[in-house]
MARSE-909006 format. One line per 3 residues: number of its first residue (from 1); their letters; for each residue x, y, z of C-alpha. Coordinates in steps of 0.2 Angstrom, whole numbers. Example, Ala and Ser with C-alpha at 12.3 -4.5 7.8 and 13.67 -1.06 7.14 Angstrom:
1) as) 62/-22/39  68/-5/36
//
This chain:
1) med) -14/-28/-151  -10/-27/-170  -24/-31/-182
4) sss) -21/-48/-191  -29/-56/-206  -34/-74/-207
7) dsp) -24/-75/-223  -8/-70/-215  5/-84/-213
10) par) 6/-92/-196  20/-86/-185  36/-97/-186
13) afn) 49/-99/-172  67/-103/-173  80/-107/-160
16) gms) 98/-111/-159  106/-94/-163  116/-80/-155
19) vfp) 116/-62/-158  132/-51/-157  139/-34/-163
22) lte) 149/-35/-179  167/-30/-174  183/-40/-174
25) mvi) 183/-58/-179  195/-72/-180  196/-88/-191
28) dgt) 201/-104/-183  209/-119/-191  192/-125/-198
31) sev) 188/-108/-205  173/-105/-193  169/-87/-189
34) wpt) 167/-82/-171  164/-65/-163  178/-59/-152
37) fgr) 169/-43/-146  156/-44/-132  147/-59/-126
40) pis) 135/-68/-138  117/-67/-133  107/-83/-135
43) vsa) 90/-78/-144  75/-86/-152  67/-78/-167
46) vlk) 49/-78/-173  43/-73/-190  27/-62/-189
49) mdr) 17/-50/-199  6/-35/-195  -1/-20/-205
52) hgs) 16/-12/-207  23/-28/-215  33/-44/-211
55) fve) 45/-44/-197  57/-54/-186  55/-53/-167
58) fsr) 70/-58/-157  69/-63/-139  82/-67/-126
61) ipp) 83/-86/-121  83/-84/-102  93/-95/-90
64) pga) 82/-108/-81  69/-101/-70  71/-83/-77
67) eve) 57/-74/-85  58/-71/-104  65/-54/-109
70) kve) 65/-47/-126  81/-40/-133  76/-22/-134
73) lft) 88/-17/-148  82/-31/-159  64/-33/-153
76) rcy) 57/-30/-171  66/-30/-187  54/-26/-202
79) lhl) 61/-36/-217  57/-22/-229  69/-11/-219
82) sqv) 82/-25/-216  96/-32/-227  101/-50/-223
85) mka) 117/-58/-230  125/-75/-227  142/-71/-221
88) gpk) 147/-89/-218  141/-107/-217  134/-103/-199
91) lqm) 134/-84/-200  122/-70/-206  125/-52/-206
94) wtv) 110/-40/-203  109/-22/-207  93/-13/-201
97) nds) 87/4/-205  77/12/-191  66/22/-202
100) edt) 57/23/-219  60/41/-220  70/44/-236
103) dgp) 73/63/-232  82/62/-216  98/53/-211
106) skm) 98/35/-212  102/27/-195  108/9/-198
109) laf) 109/-5/-185  121/-19/-189  123/-36/-180
112) glq) 127/-54/-183  118/-70/-180  128/-86/-177
115) fgl) 120/-103/-179  126/-119/-172  123/-129/-188
118) qke) 124/-124/-206  107/-132/-209  99/-120/-196
121) nde) 107/-105/-205  100/-111/-222  83/-115/-215
124) fhs) 81/-98/-206  87/-88/-222  75/-98/-233
127) aiq) 61/-94/-221  65/-76/-221  64/-75/-240
130) ehr) 47/-85/-240  41/-73/-227  45/-58/-238
133) nna) 36/-66/-253  21/-70/-243  20/-51/-237
136) tkl) 21/-46/-256  7/-57/-260  -4/-51/-246
139) etv) -3/-33/-252  -14/-38/-267  -27/-45/-257
142) dsg) -43/-35/-256  -56/-40/-243  -49/-57/-242
145) tms) -51/-61/-261  -35/-60/-272  -39/-51/-289
148) ist) -32/-59/-304  -38/-46/-316  -25/-37/-326
151) enk) -37/-22/-330  -32/-11/-316  -15/-19/-311
154) fer) -5/-4/-317  -16/8/-307  -15/-2/-291
157) kie) 4/-2/-290  9/15/-298  5/32/-291
160) sss) -7/42/-303  5/57/-301  20/47/-307
163) akm) 10/39/-321  4/56/-327  22/63/-327
166) yfh) 29/47/-335  16/47/-350  18/66/-352
169) yyg) 37/64/-354  36/50/-366  22/59/-376
172) qll) 35/72/-381  43/71/-398  59/79/-391
175) hqq) 62/64/-380  58/51/-394  71/60/-404
178) nmm) 83/58/-390  81/39/-390  80/38/-409
181) qdy) 96/47/-411  105/34/-399  112/25/-414
184) vrt) 118/11/-404  101/8/-397  91/11/-414
187) gty) 104/3/-425  105/-13/-414  86/-15/-414
190) yaa) 86/-13/-433  100/-25/-436  92/-38/-424
193) vie) 75/-37/-433  81/-36/-451  95/-50/-449
196) nha) 81/-61/-442  68/-57/-454  63/-75/-454
199) dfe) 56/-73/-437  45/-59/-443  39/-64/-460
202) gki) 21/-68/-461  20/-66/-442  8/-56/-430
205) vvd) 19/-44/-420  14/-34/-404  25/-18/-401
208) vga) 24/-15/-382  26/3/-378  28/8/-396
211) gsg) 32/26/-394  35/34/-411  32/17/-419
214) ils) 49/15/-426  51/-3/-420  34/-7/-428
217) lfa) 40/0/-444  56/-11/-443  45/-26/-440
220) aqa) 34/-22/-455  50/-20/-465  55/-37/-460
223) gak) 39/-44/-467  27/-45/-453  9/-50/-458
226) hvy) 3/-37/-445  9/-26/-431  -1/-20/-417
229) ave) 8/-5/-409  2/-2/-391  6/15/-384
232) asa) -2/23/-368  5/40/-370  -1/54/-382
235) mae) 14/49/-393  1/36/-400  -6/50/-411
238) yar) 11/55/-418  15/36/-421  -1/36/-432
241) kli) 5/51/-441  22/44/-444  16/27/-449
244) agn) 3/34/-461  17/43/-470  26/27/-473
247) hpl) 15/18/-486  13/4/-490  20/-2/-473
250) sqr) 6/7/-464  -6/-5/-471  1/-18/-460
253) itv) 2/-8/-444  -12/-4/-432  -9/9/-418
256) ihg) -18/6/-402  -19/20/-389  -19/12/-372
259) kve) -10/2/-358  -5/-16/-362  -13/-20/-345
262) eve) -30/-15/-352  -31/-16/-371  -38/-31/-380
265) lpe) -31/-37/-396  -41/-47/-410  -27/-60/-411
268) kad) -12/-68/-402  5/-62/-406  19/-74/-413
271) ili) 32/-61/-407  34/-47/-395  45/-32/-398
274) sep) 49/-18/-386  61/-7/-378  57/-8/-360
277) mgt) 74/-5/-352  77/9/-340  93/14/-331
280) llv) 100/-1/-322  88/-11/-334  73/-10/-322
283) ner) 70/8/-319  53/14/-324  46/-3/-321
286) mle) 42/-5/-340  49/-23/-339  34/-28/-329
289) syi) 22/-22/-343  33/-32/-355  30/-47/-345
292) iar) 11/-44/-343  10/-42/-362  19/-59/-364
295) drf) 6/-67/-353  -9/-59/-361  -4/-59/-380
298) lvp) 10/-71/-384  7/-88/-391  15/-103/-383
301) ngk) 34/-104/-388  32/-86/-396  48/-75/-397
304) mfp) 52/-59/-388  64/-46/-394  73/-44/-382
307) srg) 72/-61/-373  84/-59/-359  93/-45/-349
310) rih) 108/-45/-338  113/-33/-324  132/-32/-322
313) map) 141/-26/-306  158/-22/-301  167/-12/-287
316) fsd) 175/4/-292  188/17/-285  186/35/-290
319) eyl) 193/48/-279  188/62/-290  170/57/-290
322) yge) 169/54/-271  177/71/-268  165/79/-280
325) ian) 150/73/-271  157/75/-253  162/93/-257
328) kal) 144/98/-262  140/97/-243  153/110/-239
331) fwq) 140/124/-241  132/117/-225  147/118/-215
334) qqs) 146/137/-214  143/143/-196  138/161/-201
337) yyg) 129/162/-217  121/179/-216  122/176/-198
340) vdl) 114/159/-199  123/143/-193  120/130/-207
343) tpl) 129/116/-198  114/107/-191  109/102/-208
346) rdt) 127/97/-214  125/78/-210  108/77/-218
349) afq) 114/86/-234  130/75/-234  119/59/-234
352) gyf) 107/66/-246  120/69/-259  126/51/-258
355) sqp) 108/45/-259  108/49/-278  114/36/-290
358) vvd) 127/43/-302  123/42/-321  138/44/-332
361) afd) 150/36/-344  166/31/-334  183/24/-338
364) prl) 182/5/-336  199/6/-328  191/12/-313
367) lia) 184/-5/-309  194/-15/-297  187/-32/-299
370) qpi) 180/-43/-312  161/-40/-314  147/-52/-309
373) mhn) 130/-53/-317  112/-56/-313  101/-63/-326
376) idf) 82/-60/-330  74/-71/-343  60/-61/-350
379) lta) 52/-77/-357  50/-86/-340  51/-72/-327
382) kee) 35/-68/-317  30/-50/-315  32/-52/-296
385) dly) 50/-57/-298  53/-39/-302  45/-32/-286
388) eid) 61/-36/-276  78/-41/-283  91/-47/-271
391) ipl) 108/-50/-278  123/-56/-267  139/-48/-271
394) efk) 156/-57/-271  172/-50/-279  191/-52/-277
397) ssv) 200/-35/-278  213/-35/-292  222/-20/-284
400) aar) 225/-11/-267  212/3/-267  199/13/-258
403) vhg) 182/5/-264  170/20/-267  155/10/-272
406) lac) 147/-2/-285  146/1/-304  132/-6/-314
409) wfd) 127/-8/-332  116/-20/-342  114/-28/-358
412) vlf) 100/-37/-367  99/-51/-380  90/-53/-396
415) dgs) 89/-71/-398  85/-73/-416  84/-89/-426
418) tvq) 97/-83/-438  108/-71/-428  110/-68/-409
421) rwl) 113/-49/-406  117/-40/-389  114/-22/-385
424) tta) 126/-18/-371  129/-2/-361  145/-8/-354
427) pgs) 159/5/-349  171/6/-364  158/2/-376
430) ptt) 150/15/-388  140/26/-376  121/25/-376
433) hwy) 108/36/-368  107/24/-353  126/27/-349
436) qir) 131/18/-334  126/20/-315  136/20/-300
439) cvl) 131/19/-282  143/29/-271  147/24/-253
442) sqp) 148/39/-241  161/28/-231  173/20/-243
445) lyv) 181/3/-239  200/-1/-239  206/-17/-248
448) lag) 222/-25/-253  225/-34/-269  217/-51/-269
451) qpi) 206/-47/-254  187/-53/-255  174/-40/-256
454) tgr) 156/-46/-251  139/-38/-250  122/-36/-256
457) lhl) 112/-26/-269  94/-26/-264  82/-17/-276
460) iah) 64/-14/-269  51/-8/-282  41/7/-276
463) ssq) 25/16/-283  34/30/-292  39/18/-306
466) syt) 57/15/-299  67/6/-285  74/10/-269
469) ihl) 92/3/-269  100/-4/-253  118/-8/-255
472) tms) 129/-16/-242  148/-19/-246  160/-27/-233
475) ass) 179/-31/-233  190/-37/-219  208/-33/-217
478) iip) 221/-47/-215  233/-45/-200  250/-50/-206
481) gsn) 258/-65/-198  242/-71/-189  226/-80/-193
484) rvg) 216/-65/-187  204/-55/-197  205/-36/-193
487) tlq) 190/-25/-191  176/-29/-202  173/-14/-213
490) tst) 154/-13/-218  147/2/-228  129/4/-233
493) akl) 120/15/-244  101/19/-247  98/27/-264
496) dlk) 83/31/-274  84/26/-293  71/38/-297
499) epy) 82/53/-292  99/51/-300  113/63/-302
502) yrm) 115/65/-321  134/68/-323  135/62/-341
505) tqs) 135/80/-348  153/82/-342  168/78/-353
508) paf) 176/62/-349  192/62/-340  200/50/-352
511) aws) 203/47/-370  205/30/-379  216/26/-394
514) qqe) 207/16/-407  216/0/-403  214/3/-384
517) qqq) 195/6/-386  193/-10/-397  202/-20/-383
520) qvt) 191/-13/-370  175/-16/-380  180/-34/-383
523) swl) 184/-38/-365  168/-31/-358  156/-37/-372
526) pq) 145/-52/-367  151/-69/-373
//
């Protein structure tokens, strides 16, 4: 028997659903989706939790007089290994990973759940999300008592080895120089602060993760009464030296060596400034520290620079990139490498190469649909909101193409009283040190012009200061002259944002004319 806690939520049962393999589907006159392969199995579902996490247990609903029999393939689906997407008013699509092992090949199990009523679908989907959240909250419980102290919050959620490497990296002047020489980044921050000097004049400012102290100096230039530059790495000493050499601004800046989760300040801040963005906006989990600093130090109705972030996503087609990644595994197809057969590791190597997000600057003409976005309001978001980010994907293909994956980039807003300014990393815009990121599918999808592409981008934070990315993308081919939908194409990927493939050092395979670049920049810039 599994250990249970008195604080665990009670088990919840749901009926009125059928499970079936996801294969061919038809659409009737009322646009209802029904399975045509195999016979649906009536099941009940119970939401439970054990020491491994929250899960759904499916059981067959037997005919009258028969004994209850569990559906063996779907007995227990742990939610942290499952991706659940609404595929219709009465339909859900489930993709379940059979293992948490990130090194071996990822074996996925896909099935559908058909409900009798849309209300039942909505209620079950909401219950699953609530069950996920309850499991996350219970992870912070110690001996039945939830700690609300921020003193050790960073240490509780981040591995010490990861933190050590992280602070060592940011403690080097070489890396600080790399960021400072990103003139899009540094220039945008400078313009946002100086153009909105009215927001800084006579105000108390906290620089969260100050690094070299450059943003603190910008705030002082804008007339801040005093700036507290909080920096956890050894870079704090360099910041002190740099600031001391910039008299008289140095008289209004205090460098504090420590984590924002731990340090104490003598007064509240009127405004926070920080550069907490990582690849895909959320990598390195610095945004959580930014939000903690907001809760600890910012006065009510205070300002944050930046105050909002947006993740943009669109499907892309790139045969060259796909071939480049797939060809890396050709080495493992050798059957006699110094007399050794390498083929037993070929599939593992193939999946391993596709588990790396690709970081580079790409031609925006590779995108095959209009992008969608996911907003994060830094002024109102909770730290826990960033532990798990679930984004439904819905696109309409603009061309017939092979879909090789999902491209992502981000922008942030400096919402000043005088000027609103965006910092964007969009393709076609001036390149930043963040570049863009692409999640490549090992099994591409085929789509026609105008065809819907659906799916889910699911980010789960882990203790190495990054995220595991679960991507699902689906498309169905239309059979001409009928109301039938062809085989449902579904492709999944599991990637580690911590371990990207840095491809940006290669020369771009395209060149823009000045007029063409301006048109592209204008089309992708935030409105």
